[in-house]
C-alpha positions in Angstrom: 95.1 103.8 80.5 97.8 103.2 83.1 98.1 106.9 83.8 94.4 107.2 84.2 94.4 104.3 86.6 97.3 105.8 88.6 95.4 109.2 88.8 92.3 107.6 90.2 94.4 105.5 92.7 96.3 108.6 93.9 93.1 110.5 94.5 91.2 107.9 96.5 89.9 110.4 99.1 91.9 113.3 100.1 95.4 113.1 101.7 94.1 112.5 105.2 95.9 109.9 107.4 93.0 107.5 106.6 93.6 107.9 102.9 97.4 107.5 103.2 96.8 104.3 105.2 94.4 102.9 102.6 97.0 103.6 99.8 99.8 102.0 101.8 97.8 98.9 102.4 96.6 98.7 98.8 100.2 98.9 97.6 101.5 96.2 100.0 98.5 94.0 99.2 99.1 94.1 95.5 102.5 92.6 95.8 101.3 89.9 98.2 98.3 89.1 96.0 100.4 88.7 92.9 102.3 85.9 94.7 99.0 84.4 95.8 97.5 84.5 92.3 100.7 82.8 90.9 100.4 80.1 93.5 96.7 79.6 92.8 97.3 79.4 89.0 100.2 76.9 89.4 98.2 74.7 91.9 95.4 73.9 89.5 97.4 71.8 86.9 99.6 70.5 89.7 96.6 69.1 91.6 95.0 67.7 88.5 98.3 65.9 87.6 98.8 64.8 91.3 95.3 63.2 91.3 93.1 63.3 88.1 90.1 65.3 86.9 87.5 63.2 88.7 89.3 63.0 92.0 90.2 66.7 91.9 86.5 67.4 91.1 85.5 65.4 94.2 87.8 67.5 96.3 86.4 70.7 94.9 82.8 69.5 95.7 83.8 68.3 99.1 85.4 71.7 99.9 82.1 73.3 98.9 80.2 71.2 101.4 82.7 72.1 104.1 82.3 75.8 103.3 78.6 75.6 104.2 79.6 75.3 107.8 81.4 78.6 107.7 78.0 80.4 108.3 77.9 79.0 111.8 80.1 81.9 112.9 76.7 83.7 112.6 78.5 86.7 111.2 80.1 87.5 114.6 83.5 87.8 113.0 82.4 90.6 110.7 80.5 92.1 113.7 83.7 92.2 115.6 85.4 93.8 112.6 83.0 96.8 112.7 82.8 97.1 116.5 86.5 96.8 117.0 87.1 99.6 114.4 84.5 101.8 116.1 86.1 101.3 119.5 89.6 102.0 118.3 88.3 105.1 116.4 87.4 106.6 119.8 90.6 105.1 121.4 88.6 102.9 123.8 91.2 100.1 124.2 89.3 98.3 127.0 86.2 98.1 125.0 88.2 96.9 122.0 89.8 94.0 124.1 86.4 93.1 125.4 85.0 92.8 121.9 88.0 90.6 120.8 87.8 88.3 123.8 84.1 87.9 123.6 84.3 87.1 119.9 87.0 84.5 120.4 85.0 82.9 123.2 81.8 82.6 121.2 83.5 81.4 118.0 85.5 78.8 119.9 82.4 77.4 121.6 80.4 77.3 118.4 83.0 75.5 116.2 84.2 73.1 118.8 80.6 72.1 119.4 80.1 71.6 115.6 83.3 69.4 115.4 82.0 67.2 118.2 78.5 66.9 116.6 80.0 66.2 113.2 82.1 63.3 114.6 78.9 61.8 116.0 76.9 61.9 112.8 79.6 61.4 110.2 79.5 57.6 110.3 75.9 57.8 109.1 76.5 60.1 106.1 76.6 58.5 102.6 79.3 60.6 101.1 79.5 58.5 97.9 75.8 59.3 97.1 76.1 62.9 98.2 79.1 63.5 96.0 77.9 61.3 93.2 81.2 59.4 93.1 82.0 55.7 92.6 85.8 55.6 92.3 86.4 56.3 96.0 85.4 53.9 98.7 83.0 54.9 101.5 85.7 54.2 104.1 88.2 56.4 102.4 85.7 59.2 102.2 84.8 58.7 105.9 88.4 59.0 107.0 89.0 62.0 104.7 86.0 63.9 106.0 86.6 63.1 109.6 90.1 64.5 109.6 89.9 67.3 107.1 86.6 68.7 108.4 88.1 69.0 111.9 91.1 70.9 110.6 88.9 73.0 108.4 86.7 74.2 111.3 89.6 74.9 113.6 90.8 77.5 111.1 87.7 79.6 111.7 88.8 80.2 115.3 92.3 81.2 114.5 91.6 83.2 111.4 90.0 85.9 113.6 93.6 87.2 113.9 93.3 88.3 110.3 90.0 90.1 111.1 91.8 92.0 113.8 94.5 93.1 111.4 91.8 94.2 108.9 89.9 96.2 111.6 93.1 98.1 112.5 93.5 99.0 108.8 96.3 96.5 108.1 94.6 94.1 105.7 97.9 93.5 103.9 99.0 91.4 107.0 95.9 89.3 106.7 96.7 88.8 103.0 100.2 87.8 103.8 99.0 85.2 106.3 96.7 83.6 103.7 99.4 83.7 101.1 101.9 82.0 103.3 99.4 79.2 103.9 99.0 78.8 100.1 102.8 78.8 99.6 103.3 76.1 102.2 100.5 74.0 100.7 102.0 74.4 97.2 105.5 73.4 98.3 104.3 70.3 100.1 102.1 69.1 97.2 104.9 69.7 94.7 107.2 67.6 96.8 104.6 64.9 97.1 104.1 65.0 93.3 107.8 64.6 92.7 108.5 61.9 95.4 105.4 59.7 95.2 103.9 57.6 92.4 100.2 57.7 93.2 98.3 60.8 94.4 96.3 60.5 97.6 93.0 62.5 98.0 93.4 62.1 101.8 96.9 63.5 101.8 95.9 66.4 99.5 93.0 67.3 101.8 95.2 67.3 104.9 97.8 69.5 103.2 95.4 72.0 101.8 93.6 72.5 105.1 96.5 71.8 107.6 99.2 74.1 106.1 97.1 77.2 106.4 96.1 76.2 110.0 99.8 76.0 110.9 100.4 79.5 109.5 97.3 80.9 111.4 98.5 79.4 114.7 101.9 81.0 114.3 100.4 84.4 113.3 98.0 84.3 116.3 100.9 83.7 118.7 103.0 86.4 117.1 100.2 89.1 117.0 98.9 88.7 120.5 102.4 88.5 122.1 103.5 91.7 120.2 101.6 94.5 118.5 98.2 93.4 119.7 99.2 92.5 123.3 96.6 95.0 124.5 93.9 93.1 122.6 95.0 89.6 123.6 91.9 87.4 124.3 91.4 86.7 127.9 88.5 85.0 129.6 88.3 87.8 132.2 87.5 90.2 129.4 84.6 88.1 128.0 81.4 90.2 128.5 78.1 88.6 127.8 76.6 92.1 127.4 78.7 92.5 124.2 77.3 89.3 122.7 74.0 91.0 121.9 75.6 94.0 120.2 77.9 91.7 118.2 75.0 89.5 117.2 72.7 92.4 116.3 75.1 93.4 113.6 76.6 89.9 113.1 73.2 88.3 112.3 72.8 90.6 109.3 76.2 89.4 108.1 75.1 85.9 108.9 72.1 86.0 106.5 74.2 87.5 103.8 76.9 84.8 104.3 74.2 82.1 103.9 73.3 83.6 100.5 77.0 83.8 99.5 77.5 80.1 100.5 74.4 79.2 98.5 75.4 81.1 95.5 78.9 79.8 95.3 79.4 76.6 97.4 76.2 74.9 96.2 77.3 75.4 92.6 79.7 72.4 92.7 77.0 70.2 94.3 74.5 71.1 91.6 77.0 70.5 88.8 78.2 67.1 90.2 74.5 66.0 90.4 73.5 67.2 87.0 76.7 66.4 85.1 80.0 64.9 86.4 82.8 65.7 88.7 84.9 66.6 85.7 82.4 69.3 84.8 83.1 70.7 88.3 86.7 71.2 87.4 85.8 72.9 84.1 83.5 75.3 86.0 86.1 76.1 88.7 88.9 76.6 86.2 86.9 79.2 84.3 85.9 80.8 87.6 89.5 81.0 88.8 90.5 82.9 85.7 87.6 85.4 85.8 88.0 85.9 89.6 91.4 87.4 89.0 90.0 91.0 88.5 87.7 90.5 91.4 90.7 89.5 93.6 92.7 92.5 92.4 89.7 94.8 93.1 89.3 93.2 96.5 92.8 94.4 97.4 91.5 98.0 97.0 88.3 97.3 98.8 89.7 95.5 101.8 91.0 98.6 103.6 88.0 100.6 102.4 85.5 98.7 104.6 87.2 99.6 107.9 88.1 103.1 106.6 84.4 103.7 105.9 83.5 102.6 109.4 86.1 105.1 110.8 85.0 107.9 108.5 81.2 107.4 109.2 81.9 107.3 113.0 83.6 110.7 112.6 81.0 112.1 110.3 83.6 112.6 107.5 81.1 112.6 104.6 83.3 114.6 102.3 85.9 111.8 102.4 83.2 109.1 101.9 81.7 110.9 98.8 85.0 111.6 97.2 86.2 108.0 97.7 83.0 106.5 96.3 83.3 108.7 93.2 86.9 107.5 92.6 86.0 103.9 93.1 83.2 104.1 90.6 85.7 105.3 88.0 88.0 102.5 88.9 85.1 100.0 88.4 84.8 101.2 84.8 88.5 100.5 84.1 88.2 97.0 85.5 85.1 96.3 83.4 87.1 97.2 80.3 89.9 94.9 81.4 87.5 92.0 82.0 86.1 92.3 78.5 89.7 92.1 77.2 90.3 89.0 79.4 87.2 87.4 77.7 88.6 88.1 74.2 91.9 86.4 74.9 90.5 83.7 77.2 90.7 80.8 74.6 94.5 81.5 74.2 95.0 81.8 77.9 93.2 78.5 78.7 95.2 76.8 75.9 98.5 78.0 77.4 97.4 77.3 81.0 95.8 73.9 81.0 96.6 72.6 77.6 94.5 69.7 76.5 93.4 68.7 80.0 89.9 70.1 79.4 87.9 72.4 77.2 86.2 75.6 78.5 83.0 76.5 76.5 83.0 80.2 75.4 79.5 80.6 76.8 80.8 79.7 80.2 83.7 82.2 79.8 81.3 85.0 78.7 79.0 84.3 81.7 81.9 84.4 84.0 83.0 87.7 82.5 79.5 89.1 83.1 79.7 87.9 86.7 83.0 89.6 87.2 81.8 92.9 85.8 78.7 93.0 88.0 80.9 92.2 91.0 83.3 95.0 90.5 80.5 97.6 90.0 78.8 96.4 93.2 81.9 96.1 95.3 82.3 99.8 96.4 78.6 100.0 97.4 78.7 96.6 99.2 81.8 97.7 101.2 80.2 101.1 102.1 77.0 99.4 103.3 79.0 96.9 105.3 81.3 99.5 106.7 78.4 101.8 107.8 76.6 98.7 109.1 73.2 99.6 107.6 72.5 96.2 106.2 68.8 95.4 106.9 67.7 95.9 103.3 70.7 93.9 102.1 69.5 91.1 104.4 66.0 91.2 102.9 67.5 91.2 99.4 69.6 88.1 99.9 66.7 86.2 101.5 64.9 86.7 98.2 67.9 85.1 96.4 67.7 82.0 98.8 64.4 81.1 97.3 65.3 81.8 93.6 68.8 80.6 93.1 68.8 76.7 93.2 65.5 76.2 91.1 66.6 78.7 88.5 70.2 77.4 88.4 69.0 73.8 87.8 66.4 75.0 85.2 69.0 77.0 83.2 71.7 74.3 83.5 69.4 71.7 82.0 68.3 73.9 79.2 71.9 74.9 78.3 73.3 71.5 78.9 76.4 72.6 80.9 77.5 74.5 84.0 77.0 77.9 82.2 73.5 77.9 83.6 74.9 78.2 87.2 76.8 81.4 86.6 74.1 82.9 84.4 71.7 82.5 87.4 74.3 84.1 89.7 74.5 87.1 87.3 70.7 87.5 87.2 70.4 87.5 90.9 73.4 89.8 91.6 72.1 92.3 89.0 69.3 93.3 91.3 71.8 94.9 93.6 73.0 97.3 90.8 69.9 99.4 91.5 69.2 99.0 95.2 72.8 99.3 96.6 73.7 102.6 94.9 70.3 103.9 95.9 70.8 103.1 99.6 74.4 104.4 99.7 73.5 107.7 98.1 70.7 108.2 100.7 73.1 107.4 103.5 75.8 109.8 102.3 73.3 112.6 101.8 71.8 112.0 105.2 68.4 111.2 103.7 68.1 107.6 104.6 65.2 106.5 106.8 63.2 103.4 107.5 64.8 100.2 106.2 67.5 102.1 104.3 68.9 103.4 107.7 68.9 100.1 109.6 
């Protein structure tokens, strides 16, 4: 099995400079991601012990609410990712800097405006009712949301540095930035757990959002004073003419981001309303375990997106077809591994979280199904995103917007636990198993027309 995996990995595309770059970034990212996964696994029992199941569930739900606001970047970050990769593919450094400067300007204006607006309306939001929680006072929730939300939104401005690294085919650097933020958060929370008697939800929130922001600030200063000095954002390079081109592509990402937020972030809200905050913890613990193969697969996929943009711009269809074929074989290997994870999941949960909670096997099986669908879709999603022909994908996710919440509530009530949420996600995502391969095959064989080519 290992030899087969290595053979596929070593043959992702031919030995072009692009392929060598992909392989290097995948190798570097694996090491970084292993550290990230270890930190994530250790954080769960640490945060439960630092707070308790219910307060930790409140934090997970609140984080989901905050995540809804991420779609206010209207997809322009991903738009910059593609446009920057295209500009650098033809060595137009001036155009590249204009895209970077314009994106930073637009994102800064959008999120600073949201922060100001939120501060004005936050005193009127009943967080206790929204989160279905009684153990935390309204004043404590107000202070928590005021501070943490502001820090959380500022991160969206500075995390554009990571997008720049991804666009220039160095996603391992972006992974390292994210991992450093997680390590810093873990160290601080561990010290708090050892040195304090009572856990504070407010302190936890500030640490989990503030530590990554500190790392992002440092990375931004480092990047634009060194390697990316030629891309450094400057107001004189902000071009209103580029806003339209960034938004034309970005708005398609925007609609897809809304669907992603609905599919994942709203899950915690639905669970907390139908069940309890403790059930949110059960759901997210199972999700974290079965997201491991998705995270590992994402390491391979991250450099693929921008490499596809580069190859498509240069009409290198031979590389595109060969790479897609190898990735499909890799998906089969991951699916087999996920089934193995499901078989041993009861033992893993026992060793990992002990008696803190019980994970229903139906929930685990549903999560495994979700992971398998994800890894089979991932190559096609990244090819479509990299090529930028996303109009049909946009239509497809609009369909999910109308179906997800009613179906998730219906199935959850019938089943009696949060398994209904992830089963709904599987049913909706499964539609892409036909449409996305169909579109990609048309694009790579130069037969796409109409909605498939937009």
